[in-house]
PAVO-190417 format. One record per atom (N, C-alpha, C): x, y, z; residue number from 1; atom name; residue in three letters. Coordinates in pm, whole numbers, plus 50000, padded with zeros to 5 digits. Example, Ala and Ser with C-alpha at 12.3 -4.5 7.8 and 13.67 -1.06 7.14 Angstrom:
<recs>
     px     py     pz    i  at   aa
  51319  49431  50780    1   N  ALA
  51230  49550  50780    1  CA  ALA
  51320  49670  50780    1   C  ALA
  51285  49775  50708    2   N  SER
  51367  49894  50714    2  CA  SER
  51290  50003  50787    2   C  SER
</recs>
This chain:
<recs>
     px     py     pz    i  at   aa
  35543  67354  19634    1   N  MET
  35466  67231  19639    1  CA  MET
  35502  67155  19766    1   C  MET
  35403  67103  19832    2   N  LYS
  35427  67030  19956    2  CA  LYS
  35481  66891  19926    2   C  LYS
  35574  66850  20010    3   N  SER
  35625  66714  20002    3  CA  SER
  35618  66654  20142    3   C  SER
  35626  66524  20149    4   N  VAL
  35622  66454  20276    4  CA  VAL
  35763  66406  20309    4   C  VAL
  35807  66440  20430    5   N  VAL
  35939  66398  20478    5  CA  VAL
  35917  66313  20601    5   C  VAL
  35979  66196  20603    6   N  HIS
  35966  66107  20718    6  CA  HIS
  36085  66130  20810    6   C  HIS
  36054  66160  20937    7   N  VAL
  36158  66186  21035    7  CA  VAL
  36135  66098  21157    7   C  VAL
  36239  66084  21237    8   N  ASN
  36233  66001  21357    8  CA  ASN
  36267  66088  21477    8   C  ASN
  36175  66094  21573    9   N  ILE
  36197  66168  21696    9  CA  ILE
  36164  66075  21812    9   C  ILE
  36263  66052  21897   10   N  LEU
  36249  65961  22011   10  CA  LEU
  36202  65823  21968   10   C  LEU
  36253  65777  21855   11   N  GLY
  36219  65644  21807   11  CA  GLY
  36082  65635  21742   11   C  GLY
  36014  65746  21730   12   N  GLN
  35880  65751  21670   12  CA  GLN
  35890  65813  21531   12   C  GLN
  35829  65750  21434   13   N  GLN
  35829  65801  21297   13  CA  GLN
  35717  65904  21278   13   C  GLN
  35750  66013  21211   14   N  TYR
  35653  66117  21180   14  CA  TYR
  35663  66149  21031   14   C  TYR
  35548  66167  20969   15   N  ALA
  35543  66211  20830   15  CA  ALA
  35509  66360  20832   15   C  ALA
  35605  66441  20793   16   N  ILE
  35589  66586  20796   16  CA  ILE
  35560  66636  20654   16   C  ILE
  35447  66701  20638   17   N  ARG
  35411  66759  20508   17  CA  ARG
  35448  66907  20513   17   C  ARG
  35534  66948  20418   18   N  SER
  35586  67084  20422   18  CA  SER
  35627  67131  20284   18   C  SER
  35628  67264  20270   19   N  THR
  35680  67323  20146   19  CA  THR
  35830  67352  20158   19   C  THR
  35884  67331  20277   20   N  VAL
  36025  67353  20303   20  CA  VAL
  36106  67237  20245   20   C  VAL
  36228  67266  20207   21   N  GLU
  36316  67162  20153   21  CA  GLU
  36327  67046  20251   21   C  GLU
  36325  66922  20203   22   N  PRO
  36333  66805  20292   22  CA  PRO
  36454  66808  20384   22   C  PRO
  36568  66856  20336   23   N  GLU
  36688  66863  20419   23  CA  GLU
  36668  66955  20538   23   C  GLU
  36596  67064  20516   24   N  ALA
  36569  67159  20625   24  CA  ALA
  36476  67097  20729   24   C  ALA
  36375  67023  20684   25   N  VAL
  36283  66955  20776   25  CA  VAL
  36361  66851  20857   25   C  VAL
  36447  66777  20791   26   N  GLU
  36527  66676  20861   26  CA  GLU
  36621  66741  20963   26   C  GLU
  36676  66856  20928   27   N  LYS
  36765  66927  21019   27  CA  LYS
  36689  66974  21144   27   C  LYS
  36569  67026  21125   28   N  VAL
  36487  67070  21238   28  CA  VAL
  36450  66950  21325   28   C  VAL
  36410  66840  21263   29   N  ALA
  36374  66721  21338   29  CA  ALA
  36493  66668  21418   29   C  ALA
  36612  66669  21358   30   N  ALA
  36731  66624  21430   30  CA  ALA
  36761  66716  21547   30   C  ALA
  36743  66847  21529   31   N  PHE
  36763  66943  21637   31  CA  PHE
  36667  66915  21753   31   C  PHE
  36539  66895  21719   32   N  VAL
  36438  66866  21822   32  CA  VAL
  36473  66736  21894   32   C  VAL
  36506  66634  21818   33   N  ASN
  36541  66506  21878   33  CA  ASN
  36662  66519  21970   33   C  ASN
  36764  66593  21925   34   N  ASP
  36884  66613  22007   34  CA  ASP
  36853  66687  22137   34   C  ASP
  36768  66790  22128   35   N  LYS
  36732  66866  22249   35  CA  LYS
  36658  66778  22349   35   C  LYS
  36564  66699  22301   36   N  ILE
  36488  66610  22390   36  CA  ILE
  36580  66505  22451   36   C  ILE
  36668  66449  22369   37   N  THR
  36762  66348  22417   37  CA  THR
  36856  66408  22521   37   C  THR
  36901  66531  22496   38   N  GLU
  36989  66601  22591   38  CA  GLU
  36920  66618  22726   38   C  GLU
  36796  66662  22725   39   N  ILE
  36721  66679  22849   39  CA  ILE
  36702  66546  22919   39   C  ILE
  36667  66444  22842   40   N  SER
  36643  66311  22899   40  CA  SER
  36768  66255  22965   40   C  SER
  36884  66283  22907   41   N  SER
  37008  66225  22960   41  CA  SER
  37066  66305  23076   41   C  SER
  37029  66433  23088   42   N  THR
  37087  66515  23194   42  CA  THR
  36994  66537  23313   42   C  THR
  36870  66493  23300   43   N  SER
  36778  66512  23413   43  CA  SER
  36727  66376  23459   43   C  SER
  36663  66379  23568   44   N  ARG
  36607  66254  23622   44  CA  ARG
  36468  66228  23567   44   C  ARG
  36430  66307  23468   45   N  THR
  36299  66292  23407   45  CA  THR
  36295  66163  23326   45   C  THR
  36204  66078  23360   46   N  VAL
  36190  65951  23289   46  CA  VAL
  36080  65963  23185   46   C  VAL
  35977  66038  23215   47   N  ASP
  35863  66053  23128   47  CA  ASP
  35900  66134  23004   47   C  ASP
  35874  66079  22887   48   N  SER
  35911  66149  22763   48  CA  SER
  35832  66278  22746   48   C  SER
  35709  66282  22793   49   N  HIS
  35629  66404  22784   49  CA  HIS
  35697  66517  22861   49   C  HIS
  35745  66489  22981   50   N  GLN
  35815  66591  23060   50  CA  GLN
  35943  66634  22990   50   C  GLN
  36015  66539  22932   51   N  ALA
  36139  66573  22861   51  CA  ALA
  36109  66663  22742   51   C  ALA
  36000  66637  22672   52   N  ILE
  35961  66720  22558   52  CA  ILE
  35928  66861  22604   52   C  ILE
  35851  66872  22713   53   N  VAL
  35813  67005  22764   53  CA  VAL
  35937  67081  22809   53   C  VAL
  36027  67015  22880   54   N  LEU
  36149  67082  22926   54  CA  LEU
  36237  67125  22808   54   C  LEU
  36247  67039  22708   55   N  ALA
  36325  67074  22589   55  CA  ALA
  36263  67194  22519   55   C  ALA
  36131  67195  22508   56   N  PHE
  36063  67308  22444   56  CA  PHE
  36084  67436  22523   56   C  PHE
  36078  67427  22654   57   N  LEU
  36103  67545  22737   57  CA  LEU
  36245  67598  22716   57   C  LEU
  36341  67508  22708   58   N  ASN
  36480  67550  22683   58  CA  ASN
  36493  67619  22548   58   C  ASN
  36435  67560  22445   59   N  VAL
  36443  67618  22311   59  CA  VAL
  36370  67752  22307   59   C  VAL
  36253  67759  22370   60   N  ALA
  36178  67885  22373   60  CA  ALA
  36258  67993  22446   60   C  ALA
  36324  67957  22555   61   N  GLY
  36406  68054  22628   61  CA  GLY
  36520  68104  22542   61   C  GLY
  36588  68015  22472   62   N  GLU
  36696  68055  22382   62  CA  GLU
  36643  68145  22271   62   C  GLU
  36529  68110  22216   63   N  TYR
  36468  68189  22109   63  CA  TYR
  36438  68331  22158   63   C  TYR
  36377  68342  22275   64   N  LEU
  36341  68473  22328   64  CA  LEU
  36465  68558  22358   64   C  LEU
  36571  68494  22405   65   N  GLN
  36696  68567  22429   65  CA  GLN
  36752  68619  22297   65   C  GLN
  36752  68536  22195   66   N  GLU
  36803  68579  22064   66  CA  GLU
  36716  68689  22005   66   C  GLU
  36585  68676  22022   67   N  LYS
  36494  68777  21971   67  CA  LYS
  36520  68913  22037   67   C  LYS
  36541  68911  22167   68   N  GLU
  36571  69035  22239   68  CA  GLU
  36706  69093  22195   68   C  GLU
  36805  69006  22178   69   N  ALA
  36937  69052  22132   69  CA  ALA
  36925  69115  21993   69   C  ALA
  36847  69052  21905   70   N  ASN
  36829  69108  21771   70  CA  ASN
  36757  69242  21776   70   C  ASN
  36661  69256  21866   71   N  ARG
  36591  69383  21882   71  CA  ARG
  36687  69492  21925   71   C  ARG
  36774  69459  22021   72   N  LYS
  36872  69557  22069   72  CA  LYS
  36971  69594  21958   72   C  LYS
  37016  69495  21881   73   N  TYR
  37107  69524  21770   73  CA  TYR
  37038  69611  21666   73   C  TYR
  36911  69585  21642   74   N  GLY
  36835  69667  21547   74  CA  GLY
  36825  69811  21593   74   C  GLY
  36800  69830  21722   75   N  GLU
  36792  69966  21776   75  CA  GLU
  36927  70036  21764   75   C  GLU
  37033  69964  21797   76   N  LYS
  37167  70023  21789   76  CA  LYS
  37202  70059  21646   76   C  LYS
  37167  69971  21552   77   N  LEU
  37192  69998  21411   77  CA  LEU
  37114  70121  21365   77   C  LEU
  36990  70132  21409   78   N  LYS
  36908  70248  21374   78  CA  LYS
  36972  70376  21427   78   C  LYS
  37020  70374  21551   79   N  GLN
  37087  70491  21609   79  CA  GLN
  37212  70528  21530   79   C  GLN
  37289  70428  21493   80   N  LEU
  37411  70455  21417   80  CA  LEU
  37380  70514  21280   80   C  LEU
  37276  70459  21215   81   N  LEU
  37236  70514  21086   81  CA  LEU
  37187  70657  21097   81   C  LEU
  37113  70687  21204   82   N  GLU
  37066  70823  21226   82  CA  GLU
  37183  70917  21247   82   C  GLU
  37286  70870  21320   83   N  ARG
  37405  70954  21342   83  CA  ARG
  37478  70977  21211   83   C  ARG
  37485  70874  21127   84   N  LEU
  37551  70890  20997   84  CA  LEU
  37475  70988  20910   84   C  LEU
  37343  70976  20910   85   N  ASP
  37261  71069  20831   85  CA  ASP
  37278  71212  20882   85   C  ASP
  37288  71228  21011   86   N  GLY
  37306  71362  21070   86  CA  GLY
  37443  71420  21041   86   C  GLY
  37544  71334  21021   87   N  ALA
  37680  71381  20997   87  CA  ALA
  37699  71426  20852   87   C  ALA
  37611  71379  20764   88   N  GLY
  37628  71409  20621   88  CA  GLY
  37563  71533  20584   88   C  GLY
</recs>
């Protein structure tokens, strides 16, 4: 069942409708807010739109790196399982 969770990002209130547990939605919102705040404080970007785009690019880059690492681990695990099956 969908519930509405109110979160604050960059001082702006958002009502998020989701089937996910409210605590999880709040955790994601806090992560997003922290990333945007981090970018805003470490760059000379004053415009919040630019800070949001830069934060999203950083998160997307991290996501893609993790996705690639997981793919490589999956391949390695498959190889190891094949070797185990061949040894038996």
